[in-house]
FIPAGU-207011 format. One record per residue (C-alpha): residue number from 1; x, y, z; residue in three letters. Coordinates in steps of 0.5 Angstrom, whole numbers. Example, Ala and Ser with C-alpha at 12.3 -4.5 7.8 and 13.67 -1.06 7.14 Angstrom:
2
i east north up aa
1 25 -9 16 ALA .
2 27 -2 14 SER .
This chain:
309
i east north up aa
1 -12 -4 -37 UNK .
2 -5 -2 -39 UNK .
3 -4 3 -44 UNK .
4 3 4 -48 UNK .
5 5 11 -49 UNK .
6 9 13 -55 UNK .
7 15 15 -51 UNK .
8 18 8 -50 UNK .
9 24 8 -46 UNK .
10 30 3 -45 UNK .
11 30 1 -38 UNK .
12 36 -3 -34 UNK .
13 34 -6 -28 UNK .
14 39 -6 -23 UNK .
15 38 -11 -17 UNK .
16 41 -9 -10 UNK .
17 40 -15 -5 UNK .
18 42 -11 1 UNK .
19 40 -11 8 UNK .
20 46 -9 12 UNK .
21 43 -2 13 UNK .
22 37 -5 17 UNK .
23 36 -9 23 UNK .
24 30 -13 21 UNK .
25 33 -18 16 UNK .
26 30 -20 9 UNK .
27 30 -14 5 UNK .
28 36 -18 1 UNK .
29 30 -22 -2 UNK .
30 26 -16 -5 UNK .
31 29 -16 -12 UNK .
32 27 -24 -13 UNK .
33 20 -22 -10 UNK .
34 19 -17 -15 UNK .
35 22 -21 -21 UNK .
36 17 -27 -19 UNK .
37 12 -22 -19 UNK .
38 13 -21 -26 UNK .
39 17 -14 -27 UNK .
40 21 -15 -33 UNK .
41 14 -17 -37 UNK .
42 10 -12 -34 UNK .
43 15 -6 -37 UNK .
44 15 -9 -44 UNK .
45 8 -10 -44 UNK .
46 8 -2 -43 UNK .
47 12 -2 -50 UNK .
48 19 -1 -46 UNK .
49 25 -5 -47 UNK .
50 29 -8 -42 UNK .
51 36 -7 -44 UNK .
52 39 -12 -39 UNK .
53 38 -14 -31 UNK .
54 45 -13 -27 UNK .
55 46 -16 -20 UNK .
56 50 -12 -15 UNK .
57 54 -16 -11 UNK .
58 53 -15 -4 UNK .
59 56 -19 2 UNK .
60 52 -23 7 UNK .
61 51 -20 14 UNK .
62 53 -27 17 UNK .
63 60 -26 14 UNK .
64 61 -19 16 UNK .
65 63 -15 23 UNK .
66 61 -8 24 UNK .
67 67 -4 26 UNK .
68 62 2 28 UNK .
69 56 2 32 UNK .
70 54 9 30 UNK .
71 54 7 23 UNK .
72 53 -1 22 UNK .
73 57 -4 17 UNK .
74 59 3 14 UNK .
75 65 0 10 UNK .
76 61 -6 7 UNK .
77 55 -1 5 UNK .
78 60 4 2 UNK .
79 63 -1 -2 UNK .
80 56 -3 -5 UNK .
81 54 4 -6 UNK .
82 60 6 -10 UNK .
83 59 0 -14 UNK .
84 52 2 -15 UNK .
85 53 9 -17 UNK .
86 58 7 -22 UNK .
87 53 2 -25 UNK .
88 47 7 -25 UNK .
89 52 13 -28 UNK .
90 54 8 -34 UNK .
91 46 6 -35 UNK .
92 45 13 -36 UNK .
93 51 14 -40 UNK .
94 49 9 -44 UNK .
95 42 12 -46 UNK .
96 38 7 -41 UNK .
97 33 9 -35 UNK .
98 36 6 -29 UNK .
99 31 2 -25 UNK .
100 34 0 -18 UNK .
101 30 -5 -14 UNK .
102 32 -7 -7 UNK .
103 34 -8 -2 UNK .
104 34 -3 4 UNK .
105 34 4 3 UNK .
106 42 5 4 UNK .
107 42 4 -3 UNK .
108 40 10 -5 UNK .
109 46 14 -3 UNK .
110 49 10 -9 UNK .
111 44 10 -14 UNK .
112 43 18 -13 UNK .
113 50 19 -13 UNK .
114 51 16 -20 UNK .
115 45 20 -23 UNK .
116 48 26 -20 UNK .
117 55 25 -23 UNK .
118 52 23 -29 UNK .
119 48 30 -30 UNK .
120 53 34 -26 UNK .
121 58 32 -31 UNK .
122 54 36 -36 UNK .
123 53 42 -31 UNK .
124 46 40 -29 UNK .
125 42 39 -22 UNK .
126 37 33 -21 UNK .
127 31 34 -17 UNK .
128 29 29 -12 UNK .
129 21 26 -10 UNK .
130 23 21 -4 UNK .
131 17 17 -2 UNK .
132 17 15 5 UNK .
133 14 14 12 UNK .
134 21 16 15 UNK .
135 25 22 14 UNK .
136 31 18 13 UNK .
137 35 24 15 UNK .
138 39 21 21 UNK .
139 46 22 21 UNK .
140 52 17 25 UNK .
141 52 23 31 UNK .
142 44 23 31 UNK .
143 41 16 30 UNK .
144 39 12 36 UNK .
145 40 5 32 UNK .
146 46 6 28 UNK .
147 42 3 22 UNK .
148 44 7 16 UNK .
149 38 6 12 UNK .
150 35 11 16 UNK .
151 41 16 14 UNK .
152 41 16 6 UNK .
153 37 23 5 UNK .
154 42 26 10 UNK .
155 48 24 7 UNK .
156 45 26 -1 UNK .
157 44 33 2 UNK .
158 51 33 4 UNK .
159 50 32 12 UNK .
160 53 27 16 UNK .
161 59 22 15 UNK .
162 64 25 10 UNK .
163 65 18 6 UNK .
164 58 17 5 UNK .
165 56 24 3 UNK .
166 61 24 -2 UNK .
167 60 18 -7 UNK .
168 64 19 -13 UNK .
169 66 25 -10 UNK .
170 59 28 -11 UNK .
171 57 33 -5 UNK .
172 52 35 -5 UNK .
173 48 30 -10 UNK .
174 42 34 -9 UNK .
175 40 41 -7 UNK .
176 34 42 -2 UNK .
177 30 47 -6 UNK .
178 29 41 -11 UNK .
179 28 36 -6 UNK .
180 21 34 -4 UNK .
181 19 28 2 UNK .
182 12 25 1 UNK .
183 8 21 6 UNK .
184 12 22 13 UNK .
185 9 20 19 UNK .
186 15 18 24 UNK .
187 21 22 25 UNK .
188 26 21 31 UNK .
189 27 27 35 UNK .
190 34 29 34 UNK .
191 33 28 26 UNK .
192 27 33 26 UNK .
193 33 39 27 UNK .
194 36 36 20 UNK .
195 30 36 17 UNK .
196 28 43 19 UNK .
197 35 46 18 UNK .
198 36 43 11 UNK .
199 31 47 7 UNK .
200 27 41 4 UNK .
201 20 41 3 UNK .
202 16 36 7 UNK .
203 9 33 5 UNK .
204 7 29 12 UNK .
205 1 25 12 UNK .
206 -3 31 15 UNK .
207 -1 35 9 UNK .
208 -4 30 4 UNK .
209 -10 29 9 UNK .
210 -11 37 9 UNK .
211 -9 39 2 UNK .
212 -11 32 -2 UNK .
213 -6 28 -6 UNK .
214 -8 32 -13 UNK .
215 -5 39 -10 UNK .
216 1 35 -7 UNK .
217 3 32 -13 UNK .
218 3 39 -17 UNK .
219 7 42 -12 UNK .
220 12 37 -11 UNK .
221 13 36 -19 UNK .
222 14 44 -19 UNK .
223 19 43 -14 UNK .
224 23 37 -17 UNK .
225 23 40 -24 UNK .
226 25 47 -23 UNK .
227 31 48 -26 UNK .
228 33 41 -26 UNK .
229 35 36 -32 UNK .
230 30 32 -29 UNK .
231 28 28 -22 UNK .
232 30 21 -19 UNK .
233 24 18 -15 UNK .
234 26 14 -9 UNK .
235 20 10 -7 UNK .
236 20 6 0 UNK .
237 14 1 0 UNK .
238 13 3 7 UNK .
239 11 10 5 UNK .
240 4 6 3 UNK .
241 -1 4 9 UNK .
242 1 -3 12 UNK .
243 -6 -5 9 UNK .
244 -3 -4 2 UNK .
245 4 -6 3 UNK .
246 5 -11 9 UNK .
247 11 -14 6 UNK .
248 16 -9 10 UNK .
249 20 -9 16 UNK .
250 19 -2 18 UNK .
251 11 -1 18 UNK .
252 8 5 20 UNK .
253 0 6 21 UNK .
254 -4 11 17 UNK .
255 0 12 10 UNK .
256 -1 13 3 UNK .
257 -7 9 0 UNK .
258 -6 5 -6 UNK .
259 -10 9 -10 UNK .
260 -6 15 -8 UNK .
261 1 12 -9 UNK .
262 -2 11 -16 UNK .
263 -4 18 -17 UNK .
264 3 20 -15 UNK .
265 7 16 -19 UNK .
266 2 17 -25 UNK .
267 4 25 -24 UNK .
268 11 23 -24 UNK .
269 10 20 -31 UNK .
270 6 25 -34 UNK .
271 12 30 -33 UNK .
272 16 26 -38 UNK .
273 22 28 -33 UNK .
274 23 22 -29 UNK .
275 31 20 -30 UNK .
276 31 14 -25 UNK .
277 28 10 -20 UNK .
278 29 6 -13 UNK .
279 24 1 -10 UNK .
280 26 -1 -3 UNK .
281 25 -4 3 UNK .
282 21 -10 1 UNK .
283 21 -16 5 UNK .
284 18 -22 3 UNK .
285 19 -25 9 UNK .
286 14 -21 12 UNK .
287 9 -21 6 UNK .
288 3 -24 5 UNK .
289 3 -29 -1 UNK .
290 8 -24 -5 UNK .
291 2 -19 -5 UNK .
292 7 -13 -3 UNK .
293 11 -15 -9 UNK .
294 5 -15 -14 UNK .
295 3 -8 -12 UNK .
296 10 -5 -12 UNK .
297 10 -8 -19 UNK .
298 4 -5 -21 UNK .
299 6 2 -18 UNK .
300 13 2 -22 UNK .
301 8 1 -28 UNK .
302 5 7 -26 UNK .
303 11 11 -26 UNK .
304 13 9 -33 UNK .
305 7 11 -36 UNK .
306 1 6 -35 UNK .
307 -5 9 -35 UNK .
308 -13 7 -34 UNK .
309 -15 9 -41 UNK .
């Protein structure tokens, strides 16, 4: 089934075992689940080289005390994301493609800031393909829970908390005209205001139903690559239907099918413009015999060039 492509890459895997941004515990074990599912050998079978695997240090929630109910564990998350941003920037500077495995979605504030800092130093912008059941466009002032994993996209676009929206002094990290959100089916009431005024492009599940994934992919790739150095893919496993990815604490019925997810990530690979990737919100404690991790590894392979023929 695997078909190594000629344009092999050097990949640096960066594990971020964080669950500080979520109320449901367990995403800190996501990187281990993906490693057990064979992420490293799966990439090498495609002809890529895994340069190294780096583990970002994350404090345990039990040993911390949140000082801010509007953005729970903000200080700890900010430290992790700053470390991750520097590590991601260094990977790109060394000529490697950063593949970040998490961990809850708050980590994207760090990974994307690192990618944006690297290309921003060259005077270039990056695009964004954000695959998620949720918009992740809350801020500390709008979030009903204070969970930071529901805020990263807003901060990357320059909204919300000044510290979280300016990691590595990058603000905004991405531009709305090059940002596309795919698979959305659950948005908080106040969050809708940010989504509407931001100017980013959203393909809800209704859009996917009506347009078809082929057309969504075509439009998304155009948006993410228009005038950019390339694009980052942030893949939240809950973007897929729960029947595909049962191992997540933020499940919403009616999501992207397994085949549609492969098609979307295959299209990302076909452009040759993917700079980096996150895989987040995998919770093996809620999984069924690690099937979600195994499917996540298969989907990562599609993003890195696996094809049927």
